[in-house]
N, C-alpha and C positions, 0 to 999 in steps of 0.2 A: 504493500500500500504506500509506503514512504517513497519508494522508487517511482511509483505511478504519479504521485503528486508532484515530484521534482520534474518529471518529464513534461507534465502539463504546463507547469510554470515556465520552463525553458522554451517550450513551443510557443507560448503566448508572447514571450519577450522577443523571439525571433520574428513572429508574425506582425508585431506592432509596427505601424508605419513610422518612418524616420521623420524627425522634426524638419519642417520646411527650411531650406537654406535662406539665409538673409539676402536681401536684394542688393548686392554689392559687387562691383566689377571694376577692374582697371585694365586698360588696353594701351598698347603701343600704337599710336595713330600716325606717327611720322618718324622715319629713320633715314637721315640724309648724310651719308658718309662724306661726300664732297663738301658739304656745308658744315660738318661737325655738329649736327643738330639732332636731337631726339625730342619727341613730344608724347606725352602720356595723358590719357583721359580717364577720369574716375567717375563712376556713376553709382548712386545709391537711391534706393526706392523707399516707399512708405513702409513703416512698421507701426503696428497698432499702438496707440497711446504716445507715440513719439512726437514731441513738439519742436525739437531743435536737432539739426543734423550737423555733424562735424566730421572733418577728415584731415589727415596729415600725410603728406608725401615724404618719402625718404628715397634718395637716390643711392643706388648701389652699383659698384663696379667690380668686374673680375678681369684682371689683366692676363695677358697670354701666358705668363709664367706663374700664375696663382691658381690654386685649386678651388678656392671658395670666393664668394662675393663678400664685400665689406662696404660699409657706409662711406660716402664721400660728400663733402660740403657742396652745396649749390644753392643759389638764390631761390627762396620760396619752398625749399625742400626740408624744412625743419620744424616749423611751428604749425599749430592747429589752425584751421580755417573754419569758420562757422557760416552756414547758409543763412540767408535772410529769414526773418520771422514769417511764419506761416507756410514755409516750403515743406512739402511732404516728400518731394523727390528732388534730386540735385545732380547736375553734371558740372564737373570742374576740370580744367585743363592746366597742366604745367609743361613748360617748354624749357629745355636746357640747351645752351650753346657752348661752343669752345671745347667740345669733347676731344680727348686725346686717345689715340690708339697705339698699338693694337690692344683692344679691350672690348668687353661687352658691358652694356649699361642696362639696368632695369629699375623700375619703380616699385617700391613697397608702399602700399596705402593702407592706413588704419582708419576704420570707419566707426563712428559712435552715433547712436540714437539716444537722445535724452528726453526725459519727460518735462512737464511744466516747472518742476522744482529743481531741474538740473541734474537729476539722477540718471546715470547711464542704465538704460533698460536693455540695450543690445549693443554688441560690438563685433567687428569682423576685421580680418586682415587678408589682403589680397596681393598677389604678385603679377606684374606685367610680363609679357614676353621681352626678350633681350634685344637691344639694338647693337649690332656689331659695328664697331668702328675700326678700320684698318690703320696701319701705321701711316701717318700723314706726312712723314718727312720725305725729303728729296733722297735720291740715291744715284750716285755717279758710277758709271761703269764704262771702261774702254772696250769697244767691240772689235776693233781692228787696228792694225799698225802695219804700214807698208813702207818700202824704201824705193820709190819710183825713179830716183836719180841721185847723183852724187850730192852729198851734204844735205839732202832733203828727206824728211820722213813725214808721212801723212797718217794721222791718228783720227779715229772717230770716237767721240765720247757721247754717251746718252745719259739722260736723266729718266730712269724708269720709276721714279717716285711720283707722288701726287701733289707736291708743292715745288715752287721754283728754288733753284740752288743758291741764288745770289752769286756774286763774282767769285771765281776760284782760279787755281793755277793748274797747268799741266807741266810735268817735268820728265825729261827724257834722260835715260842712262844708256850709253853705248859702251858695252863691256863694263869696265870699272870706272869709266869717266862719267861723272854726273854733271849734266849741263844746267845752265840757268833756267829757272821755270818761266813759262809763258803764261801771261794773264789771259783769262777767258771771261767774257761777259756772262751774265746770268743765263742759265739754261732752264727753259720752261718745262713743266711736267710732260712726260711722254714725248720728249723731243730729242733730236740728235744734232751734232755739229761736227763737221770736219775741221781739224786744226793742223796747220802746217808747222813743223818743227825743223830746225836746222842744227846740224852737228857733223862730227867727223864720220867718214864712211865706215860702214859696218863690214867686217871681214869674217869669213868662215872660221868657226871655232870660238867665236864670241857670241854674245846675245844682246838683244835690245829689250829694254823695259821702259814703259811709259806709265806714269802714275798720275791719277787725277787727285787734286787736293792733297798734296804730299804732307802738308802740316796739319791735316784733319781739322780745318777751320769750319767746314760745312757740317752741320748736324745731319747725319745720314741714317737711313734705315739699316744699312749694312756697310761697315767700314772695311770689310775683308775682300771686297771685289773691285777695289779702285785701281789695282795694278794689272798690267797686261805684259807678258813676257813672251818672246819668240826668239828662236835661234837665227843667227845671221846666215846668209848663204842661200 
């Protein structure tokens, strides 16, 4: 008999309908990597006996070398905001600019429904989808180096990053002889430029090396692909 009673109680608990979810949601409504922008929209609906609606946005980031999200400061992403009196539902948007990559950004929104006396009668917490931001820095790379005639070398340098480089230098080494660097004007994103360099002739048994930004003055996505080396001959 005891076992039968326990079985009936357990079955009743499993069969009971779950409590209705609170009407709260947060969405990623804009993610623009080229503009370094993300926008989040939070919605909360009516709850019985609720007289005031409140929500608080928190911005979180997870960088490419991190395993978990953590909070990051951003304008409007810290304090509670309260809807106007009489509102039973509410939509609120937060937009953040100047995001840095490579990283993913998401919004955590806390919702509160309060009664006429200010008492919290319901609360919820929701997460948005993440906005992926790539590494926005420039990236210089030498793609070719030729020796078309005596004392002349032609190099092609590209910027395969997504921001301009600003002025930089190219420096050629012929064997063990390091030549004076050549100034290059800024290189736009996803663009290339041929650069003529002058130096002593290259002979079999030696090598040529041309390096973009030899002093590492340009903040780049990858500093390890700035040099290009090839054998003479």
